[in-house]
C-alpha positions as CSV (number, residue, x, y, z in Angstrom):
1,M,0.0,0.0,0.0
2,H,2.9,2.4,0.5
3,Y,3.9,2.0,-3.2
4,L,0.3,2.8,-4.1
5,Y,0.7,6.4,-2.7
6,L,4.1,6.8,-4.2
7,A,2.4,6.0,-7.5
8,V,-0.2,8.7,-6.8
9,I,2.5,11.2,-6.3
10,A,4.2,10.2,-9.5
11,A,0.9,10.3,-11.3
12,V,0.3,13.9,-10.2
13,V,3.8,15.0,-11.5
14,L,3.3,13.2,-14.7
15,G,-0.2,14.7,-15.1
16,V,1.3,18.2,-14.7
17,I,4.0,17.6,-17.3
18,V,1.5,16.2,-19.8
19,G,-0.8,19.1,-19.2
20,F,1.8,21.6,-20.2
21,A,3.5,19.5,-22.9
22,A,0.3,18.4,-24.7
23,P,-2.8,20.5,-23.6
24,G,-5.0,19.0,-26.2
25,V,-4.4,15.5,-25.1
26,A,-4.5,16.4,-21.5
27,K,-8.1,17.8,-21.8
28,E,-9.2,14.4,-23.2
29,L,-8.0,12.6,-20.0
30,K,-10.6,14.4,-17.7
31,P,-12.9,11.3,-17.7
32,L,-10.2,9.4,-15.8
33,G,-10.3,11.7,-12.9
34,T,-14.2,12.0,-13.1
35,G,-14.5,8.1,-13.2
36,F,-12.3,7.6,-10.1
37,V,-14.2,10.2,-8.1
38,N,-17.5,8.6,-9.1
39,L,-16.3,5.2,-8.0
40,I,-15.5,6.6,-4.6
41,K,-18.9,8.5,-4.4
42,M,-20.6,5.2,-5.3
43,M,-19.5,3.9,-1.9
44,I,-20.4,7.0,0.2
45,S,-24.1,6.2,1.0
46,P,-23.6,2.6,2.0
47,I,-20.6,3.6,4.2
48,I,-22.5,6.4,6.0
49,F,-25.6,4.1,6.4
50,C,-23.6,1.3,8.0
51,T,-21.4,3.7,10.2
52,I,-24.3,5.6,11.6
53,V,-26.7,2.6,12.2
54,L,-23.8,0.7,14.0
55,G,-22.9,3.7,16.0
56,I,-26.4,4.6,17.2
57,G,-27.5,1.0,17.5
58,S,-24.7,0.3,19.9
59,V,-25.6,3.1,22.2
60,A,-27.9,2.3,25.1
61,K,-29.6,5.7,25.5
62,A,-30.9,8.0,22.6
63,A,-30.1,11.0,24.8
64,K,-26.4,10.4,24.3
65,V,-26.7,10.5,20.5
66,G,-28.7,13.7,20.7
67,K,-25.9,15.3,22.8
68,V,-23.3,14.4,20.3
69,G,-25.4,15.8,17.5
70,L,-26.2,19.1,19.3
71,L,-22.5,19.5,20.4
72,S,-21.3,18.9,16.8
73,L,-23.8,21.5,15.2
74,G,-22.9,24.1,17.8
75,Y,-19.2,23.6,17.1
76,F,-19.8,23.8,13.3
77,L,-21.7,27.0,13.7
78,M,-19.0,28.6,15.7
79,M,-16.1,27.6,13.4
80,S,-18.1,28.6,10.2
81,T,-18.5,32.0,11.9
82,F,-14.7,32.2,12.5
83,A,-14.0,31.2,8.9
84,L,-16.5,33.7,7.5
85,A,-14.9,36.6,9.7
86,I,-11.3,35.7,8.6
87,G,-12.3,35.6,4.9
88,L,-13.9,39.0,5.2
89,V,-10.9,40.6,7.1
90,V,-8.4,39.2,4.6
91,G,-10.5,40.1,1.6
92,N,-11.0,43.6,2.7
93,L,-7.2,44.1,3.5
94,L,-6.1,42.6,0.1
95,H,-8.8,44.2,-2.2
96,P,-8.4,41.4,-4.7
97,G,-9.7,42.3,-8.1
98,A,-8.8,46.0,-7.9
99,G,-7.8,47.4,-11.3
100,L,-8.9,44.3,-13.3
101,H,-11.1,44.6,-16.4
102,L,-13.4,41.5,-16.6
103,D,-14.5,40.0,-19.8
104,P,-18.4,40.2,-20.0
105,A,-18.4,37.4,-22.5
106,A,-18.3,35.0,-19.5
107,A,-21.7,36.1,-18.4
108,A,-23.6,33.3,-20.1
109,K,-21.5,30.6,-18.5
110,A,-21.8,32.3,-15.2
111,H,-25.6,32.4,-15.4
112,K,-25.7,28.6,-16.3
113,Q,-23.6,28.1,-13.1
114,A,-26.1,30.2,-11.1
115,E,-28.9,27.6,-12.0
116,G,-27.2,25.3,-9.4
117,G,-28.1,27.6,-6.5
118,E,-31.2,26.9,-4.4
119,G,-33.1,28.6,-1.6
120,T,-33.2,27.7,2.1
121,V,-36.7,26.1,1.8
122,D,-35.6,24.0,-1.1
123,F,-32.5,22.9,0.7
124,L,-34.5,21.8,3.7
125,M,-37.1,20.0,1.6
126,S,-34.3,18.2,-0.4
127,I,-33.2,16.4,2.9
128,I,-36.2,14.2,2.8
129,P,-35.9,11.4,0.0
130,T,-38.7,10.5,-2.2
131,S,-38.4,6.9,-1.0
132,F,-36.3,4.9,1.5
133,G,-34.2,3.5,-1.5
134,S,-33.7,6.8,-3.3
135,A,-31.6,8.0,-0.4
136,F,-28.9,5.6,-1.6
137,T,-29.3,6.1,-5.3
138,E,-29.4,10.0,-5.7
139,G,-26.0,10.6,-4.0
140,Q,-27.4,13.1,-1.4
141,V,-25.4,12.9,1.8
142,L,-28.1,14.6,4.0
143,Q,-30.8,12.1,2.7
144,T,-28.6,9.1,3.5
145,L,-27.9,10.8,6.9
146,L,-31.6,11.1,7.7
147,V,-32.5,7.5,6.8
148,A,-29.4,6.1,8.6
149,L,-30.5,8.1,11.8
150,L,-34.0,6.6,11.6
151,A,-32.7,3.1,11.1
152,G,-30.1,3.5,13.9
153,F,-32.7,4.6,16.4
154,A,-35.0,1.8,15.2
155,V,-32.3,-0.8,15.8
156,Q,-31.7,0.8,19.2
157,K,-35.3,0.6,20.2
158,L,-35.5,-3.2,19.1
159,G,-33.0,-4.0,21.9
160,T,-31.9,-7.6,21.9
161,K,-34.2,-8.3,19.0
162,G,-32.2,-5.8,16.9
163,E,-28.9,-7.5,17.6
164,P,-29.0,-9.9,14.5
165,I,-29.7,-6.8,12.3
166,R,-26.8,-4.9,13.8
167,R,-24.4,-7.8,13.2
168,G,-25.8,-8.2,9.7
169,I,-25.1,-4.6,9.0
170,E,-21.6,-4.9,10.5
171,H,-20.7,-7.7,7.9
172,I,-22.1,-5.4,5.2
173,Q,-19.8,-2.7,6.4
174,R,-16.9,-5.0,6.1
175,L,-17.8,-5.9,2.6
176,V,-18.2,-2.2,1.7
177,F,-14.8,-1.2,2.9
178,R,-13.2,-4.1,1.2
179,I,-14.7,-2.8,-2.1
180,L,-13.4,0.6,-1.3
181,A,-9.9,-0.8,-0.7
182,M,-10.0,-2.4,-4.2
183,I,-11.2,0.9,-5.8
184,M,-8.3,2.7,-4.1
185,W,-5.8,0.9,-6.5
186,A,-7.3,3.1,-9.3
187,A,-6.1,6.2,-7.5
188,P,-2.9,6.8,-9.7
189,V,-4.9,6.7,-12.8
190,G,-7.7,9.0,-11.5
191,A,-5.1,11.5,-10.2
192,F,-3.1,11.6,-13.5
193,G,-6.3,12.3,-15.5
194,A,-7.7,14.9,-13.2
195,I,-4.4,16.9,-12.8
196,A,-3.5,16.6,-16.6
197,A,-6.9,17.9,-17.6
198,V,-7.0,20.9,-15.3
199,V,-3.5,21.9,-16.2
200,G,-4.3,21.5,-19.9
201,E,-7.3,23.7,-19.6
202,T,-5.9,26.5,-17.6
203,G,-2.2,26.7,-18.3
204,W,-0.2,29.6,-16.9
205,G,-2.4,32.4,-18.1
206,A,-5.1,32.0,-15.4
207,L,-2.7,31.5,-12.7
208,R,-0.8,34.7,-13.6
209,S,-3.8,37.0,-13.8
210,L,-5.5,35.7,-10.6
211,A,-2.3,35.2,-8.5
212,V,-3.3,37.7,-5.8
213,I,-6.6,36.0,-4.8
214,M,-5.1,32.5,-5.2
215,V,-2.2,33.2,-2.9
216,G,-4.4,35.2,-0.5
217,F,-6.9,32.4,-0.4
218,Y,-4.3,29.6,0.2
219,L,-2.5,31.7,2.9
220,T,-5.9,32.4,4.6
221,C,-6.7,28.7,4.7
222,L,-3.3,27.9,6.1
223,V,-3.7,30.5,8.9
224,F,-7.2,29.2,9.6
225,V,-6.0,25.5,9.8
226,F,-2.8,25.9,11.7
227,G,-3.8,29.0,13.7
228,V,-7.5,28.6,14.5
229,L,-8.0,24.9,14.2
230,G,-4.6,24.1,15.7
231,S,-5.3,26.4,18.8
232,V,-8.8,24.9,19.3
233,L,-7.5,21.3,18.9
234,W,-4.7,21.9,21.4
235,L,-6.9,23.7,24.0
236,G,-9.7,21.2,23.7
237,A,-7.9,17.9,23.3
238,R,-4.2,18.6,24.0
239,I,-3.3,17.2,20.5
240,N,-0.9,18.8,18.1
241,I,-2.5,19.7,14.8
242,F,0.7,18.7,12.8
243,T,0.5,15.2,14.4
244,L,-3.1,14.7,13.4
245,L,-2.6,16.0,9.9
246,R,0.4,13.8,9.4
247,Y,-1.7,10.8,10.4
248,L,-4.2,11.8,7.7
249,G,-1.4,12.6,5.1
250,R,-2.6,10.0,2.5
251,E,-6.1,11.4,2.6
252,F,-4.8,14.9,2.0
253,L,-2.9,13.6,-1.0
254,L,-6.0,11.9,-2.3
255,I,-8.1,15.2,-2.0
256,L,-5.3,17.2,-3.6
257,S,-5.3,15.0,-6.6
258,T,-9.1,14.7,-7.0
259,S,-10.1,18.2,-5.8
260,S,-13.0,16.5,-3.8
261,S,-13.1,15.9,0.0
262,E,-15.8,13.4,-0.6
263,S,-13.2,11.1,-2.0
264,A,-11.6,10.8,1.4
265,L,-14.8,10.6,3.5
266,P,-14.8,6.8,3.8
267,R,-11.2,6.7,4.9
268,L,-11.7,9.5,7.4
269,I,-14.5,7.5,9.0
270,A,-12.3,4.4,9.2
271,K,-9.2,6.3,10.5
272,M,-11.1,8.2,13.2
273,E,-12.4,5.0,14.6
274,H,-8.9,3.5,14.4
275,L,-7.5,6.6,16.3
276,G,-9.8,5.9,19.2
277,V,-12.9,8.0,18.6
278,S,-16.1,5.9,19.4
279,K,-18.4,4.7,16.7
280,P,-21.3,6.9,17.7
281,V,-19.3,10.1,17.6
282,V,-17.6,9.2,14.3
283,G,-20.9,8.1,12.8
284,I,-22.7,11.4,13.6
285,T,-19.9,14.0,13.5
286,V,-18.1,13.1,10.3
287,P,-21.2,12.8,7.9
288,T,-22.9,15.8,9.5
289,G,-19.6,17.8,9.2
290,Y,-19.4,17.1,5.5
291,S,-22.7,19.0,5.1
292,F,-22.5,21.7,7.8
293,N,-18.8,22.2,8.6
294,L,-17.6,24.1,5.6
295,D,-14.7,26.2,6.8
296,G,-12.9,26.3,3.5
297,T,-16.1,27.0,1.5
298,A,-16.9,29.9,3.9
299,I,-13.4,31.4,3.3
300,Y,-13.7,31.0,-0.5
301,L,-17.1,32.6,-0.7
302,T,-16.1,35.7,1.2
303,M,-12.9,36.3,-0.8
304,A,-14.5,35.4,-4.1
305,T,-17.4,37.7,-3.6
306,L,-15.2,40.7,-2.6
307,F,-12.9,40.0,-5.7
308,I,-15.9,40.0,-8.1
309,A,-17.4,43.1,-6.7
310,T,-14.1,45.0,-6.5
311,A,-13.1,44.0,-10.0
312,Q,-16.3,45.4,-11.3
313,D,-16.0,48.6,-9.4
314,Q,-19.0,47.8,-7.4
315,P,-17.6,47.2,-3.8
316,L,-20.0,45.9,-1.3
317,G,-20.7,47.6,2.0
318,V,-20.1,45.7,5.3
319,G,-23.9,45.0,5.7
320,E,-24.3,43.8,2.2
321,Q,-21.2,41.5,2.6
322,I,-22.6,39.9,5.8
323,S,-26.2,39.4,4.5
324,L,-25.0,37.9,1.2
325,L,-22.4,35.6,2.6
326,L,-24.8,34.3,5.2
327,F,-27.1,33.3,2.5
328,M,-24.3,31.5,0.6
329,I,-23.3,29.5,3.7
330,I,-26.8,28.3,4.0
331,A,-27.2,27.5,0.3
332,S,-23.9,25.5,0.2
333,K,-25.0,22.9,2.9
334,G,-24.7,19.4,1.6
335,A,-22.3,20.2,-1.2
336,A,-19.0,20.2,0.7
337,G,-17.7,17.1,-1.0
338,V,-18.6,18.0,-4.6
339,S,-15.9,19.4,-6.8
340,G,-17.0,22.7,-8.2
341,A,-20.1,23.1,-5.9
342,G,-18.6,26.4,-4.6
343,I,-18.8,28.2,-7.9
344,A,-22.4,27.2,-8.2
345,T,-23.1,28.6,-4.7
346,L,-21.3,31.8,-5.4
347,A,-23.1,32.4,-8.7
348,G,-26.5,31.5,-7.1
349,G,-25.9,33.9,-4.2
350,L,-24.9,36.8,-6.5
351,Q,-28.0,36.0,-8.7
352,S,-30.3,36.3,-5.8
353,H,-28.8,39.4,-4.2
354,R,-26.8,41.3,-6.7
355,P,-27.5,40.1,-10.3
356,E,-25.4,42.8,-11.8
357,L,-22.3,41.1,-10.3
358,V,-22.9,37.6,-11.7
359,D,-21.0,38.4,-15.0
360,G,-17.7,38.4,-12.8
361,V,-18.1,34.8,-11.9
362,G,-17.0,33.8,-15.3
363,F,-13.5,35.2,-14.7
364,I,-12.9,33.2,-11.6
365,L,-13.9,30.0,-13.3
366,G,-10.3,29.6,-14.7
367,I,-8.8,29.1,-11.3
368,D,-11.7,27.6,-9.4
369,R,-10.3,24.1,-9.8
370,F,-7.1,25.0,-7.9
371,M,-9.2,27.0,-5.2
372,S,-11.5,24.0,-5.0
373,E,-8.5,22.0,-3.8
374,A,-7.8,24.4,-1.0
375,R,-11.6,24.5,0.0
376,A,-11.7,20.6,0.1
377,L,-8.4,20.3,2.1
378,T,-9.6,23.0,4.7
379,N,-13.0,21.3,5.0
380,F,-11.4,18.0,5.5
381,A,-9.1,19.3,8.2
382,G,-11.9,20.9,9.9
383,N,-14.0,17.8,10.1
384,A,-11.1,15.7,11.4
385,V,-10.4,18.3,14.1
386,A,-14.1,18.5,15.0
387,T,-14.4,14.6,15.3
388,V,-11.5,14.5,17.8
389,L,-12.9,17.5,19.8
390,V,-16.4,16.2,20.0
391,G,-15.0,12.7,21.0
392,T,-12.9,14.5,23.8
393,W,-15.8,16.6,25.0
394,T,-18.3,13.7,25.2
395,K,-15.5,11.4,26.8
396,E,-15.7,9.1,23.8
397,F,-12.1,9.4,22.8
398,D,-9.5,6.8,23.8
399,R,-6.3,8.9,24.3
400,D,-4.1,5.9,25.1
401,R,-5.2,4.3,21.8
402,A,-4.4,7.7,20.0
403,N,-1.0,7.8,21.4
404,L,-0.2,4.3,20.2
405,V,-1.6,5.2,16.6
406,F,0.4,8.5,16.5
407,S,3.5,6.8,17.6
408,G,3.2,4.2,14.9
409,Q,2.7,1.1,17.2
410,A,-0.9,0.6,16.0
411,P,-0.8,1.2,12.2
412,F,-3.9,1.6,10.3
413,D,-4.9,-1.5,8.1
414,E,-4.7,-0.1,4.5
415,A,-5.8,-3.3,3.0
416,T,-9.2,-3.6,4.8
417,L,-9.7,0.0,6.0
418,I,-11.6,-1.7,9.0
419,D,-10.6,-1.1,12.6
420,D,-10.3,-4.5,14.4
421,H,-8.4,-3.4,17.5
422,A,-11.5,-4.1,19.5
423,S,-12.6,-7.6,18.3
424,D,-16.2,-8.8,18.6
425,P,-16.7,-11.2,21.4
426,H,-18.8,-13.4,19.1
427,E,-15.9,-13.6,16.7
428,D,-13.6,-14.6,19.5
429,R,-15.8,-17.5,20.4
430,D,-16.0,-18.5,16.7
431,E,-12.2,-18.5,16.6
432,D,-11.8,-20.5,19.8
433,R,-14.3,-23.1,18.5
434,E,-12.3,-23.4,15.2
435,K,-9.0,-23.8,17.1
436,A,-10.6,-26.5,19.3
437,V,-11.8,-28.4,16.2
438,A,-8.4,-28.1,14.7
439,R,-6.8,-29.7,17.7
440,V,-9.3,-32.6,17.6
């Protein structure tokens, strides 16, 4: 498995070379990256369902689950506010877009992107699936989350009668993670295709013309991750942010190559459980965080909005900035793992509040793919930190286990992605029985 991730790094480098050397050929390689991300997304719904049902089903009291959920949502709201404020401050200091002359020809493309935006009521209604099965087929994380919560509480209420169901779902989870481990072997191919395509499409032109907002955005994300998240993680759990991010290094590489935090969601669930966070906390915090803990997206929306308004000589007042961006944060819920979802939210928000600014969205499309990577990496880091913190605050975090994992004494099983450090007592009896039969 170590060679697999070395191959991913080599594929990224090769993709960049091909993108610059043969842009026409590189653009045709985009389906390779899209196909790999789609394979990962195919596994998201069953993994979330199994994880949440097993987590809630193993808890004796429903109040405990509610406590974890409320604590998680409160933390997500607080951190999103911090990210929003930081993005506004940096954007107003840098004044990105000043002096630029935007091309109005991009308006049509931008208006098309704006069609992806939705209102608050539409967002809330979209959480309810049309049927029990459609929650698994439509690829909506929040729909899967709702169905999984209902199923988990149902298994919990069944008590001992629900134990066979719980064990059956446990076996399904093992199968799902095994399939995911097989899919991961296609990661180098997907990374090569995705990187080659984006480099072939953008080249150096877009990077040079928009260097200020790109550099400013990346630096802001770094300050937020290592300054804000690092401080909160140390104060709340006494864990060094560098230690946690090093543990999740392969997941960051996967996100960097695919530009989608959703591609690493299943591995985050498995690794957080392996680290020592309990199943209920992981099962509730991680999927919920992917819809509500959008730190990177908040920073992106603030800075991109200020860039577009300034570039068109129509700067926004402080009141306008806050009202518009709060709308965008609400509209972006549930799209954290989708590559390019931020641009649709940005265009949709401008279309609703300041239609005359939508034309400017077309100019930022050239580098949105690169900014999408920073969004995804920041969102992922925020969800990892949130999981550890919520686990610590609810006393559902095994610190001794975490120390073993961080020191390398309890390595993560890359072949199965399943945490077996706490073996099932039923399995222990089965193994003892098999050994006894073998001796006879």
